[in-house]
N, C-alpha and C positions, 0 to 999 in steps of 0.2 A: 292342512291348509287352514288359514284364518279367513272367515267369511263374515262380512258385515251385511246384515239383512234388515230391511225396513219395509213397511207396508202402510197403506191407509186402512180404513175400516173394511173396505170391500175385499182387500187382500189378506186380512188378518188370519182367517182360517187356513188358507194355503200357506201363509208364512209359518204358522205353527207346525203344519205337516212337514214343510221343507226343513225347518229347524230341527225337528226330531230326526228326520232322515239324515241330515248332515252330521249331527252329533253322533248318531248311531254308526255312521261311516268313519268316525274318528276325527272329524273336523272340529275346530274351535269356532263357535258362532257368537258374534256380538249382535244382539238384538237391539236395534236403535229406535224401535217403536213402530207403530203404535201398540198399545197393550190391550186393546179391546175392539169390539165391533161398533163402538160409539162413533158417530160421524166426526171426522177430522179432516183437515187439509193436509195433503201429502207432500208438498214441495220441500219442507224443511227435513222431513224424515228421509226422503230420497237423496237430497243433497248431502246429508250426513253420511249415508252409506257410500255414495260416490266419493266424498272427501276421504273417507277411510281407505278406500281402494287406491285412490290416486296418491295419497300421502304415505302409504306403506303400513298403515295400522292394520290393514287386511290385504290378503292376496287378491280377493275379488269382492264385489258388492252384488247383492241381489235385491231388487226392488219389486214389490208386488202390489197391484191395485186391481180394480175391477177388470179393466181392459189391459192395463199395463202401459198404455200410451202416454198418459200424463206423467206417470212415474219415470218413464224413459226420458221424456223431455226434461223433467226436473233434474234428473241425474246428469244429463248431457249439458246442463248449464254450468257444471263444475269444470273448471279449466283442467284438461287432461283426462276427463272421463270419456270413455267410449262405450256407452250403454246401448245394448241391442235388445230389442223386443223380439222374443222368440216364441213361436207357436208350434214348432215341430223340431224334430231332431236335426234336419238339414240346416235350418236357420241357426240353430245353436252351434253346430259344428262349423259352419261358415263364419259365424260371428267371431269365433276364436281363430280359425285358421287363416282367414283373409283380412279380418279387421282388428285382430288382437284386442277384442272387446274385453274390458275389465269390469263391466257391470252387466248383469243379466236382468232384464225386465220381463215379468210374467203377468198374464191376465188371469186372476183368480176366478172370474166369472166365465172365462172362455175355455179353460183347460180342465180336463179330468185329472184326478189325483195321480194316477199311474203315469200318464203322459207328462205331467208337470215334473215329476221326479226323474223321469228319463231325460227330459230336457236339461234339468239341473246337472245330472251326472255327465251328459254329453258336453255341456258347456265347460264344466270343471276339468274334464279329461282332455279337452282340446288343446292343441298347441299351435302357435303362430308359425305359418309356413315361411315367412320372410320373403326373400326373392322380390318378385315384381310388386308385391304388396307394400314393401318398405317405402317406396317412393310415394305411394298413395297416402300412407299414414303421415309422411313428412309434409305432404301438401295440405292435409287436414290440419296438422299442427300449425302450419304457416297461416292458414285462414284464421284459426283460433287466436293466434298471437296478434294478428292484424285487428281482429274484432275486439280484442281485450285492451287495446291501447286507449 
C-alpha cells in the first residue's frame, strides 16, 4: 500500500515510529512533513496527506499531532477526505468498516507506541462493509458538495 503521512511537531516522534513500522511491513510511505520537533502549524501538512489519499497518490493518509484533533479537522477540510481520529482498535475498525475512512488521525501525546501501531494496522486492514453505510456516505458527500458551492 501507499501511505501519505504527515504530522506537526507534537506528532513527529510517533510519525517516525509509524513510518518505520509501515516500511518494515512492506508499505511505501510518502512523508509530507514536518521534519523535526520544531514548532510548526499543522494544517498544510495534514491537508497534503488528505489530498494524496483523495487524489489517488496514496491509498490512505495518516496525520499525527499531539491530540490528533486539529489534524483530523484539517484533513477533513479536503473535499473527499473522511478522516477519523482513533484512540483504540474499535474506533479504527469502525472508521473503515462503517465510514470508509481514508485518513487516520492519531494523537501522539495520548497513545502509547504499541497501541498506536495496533491502531494503524487495524485501520489499514479494515474493509468497508457497504450495505446500509453506503447511503450515509452518499448523504455526507451531498452535504460536502452543497457546502463547497
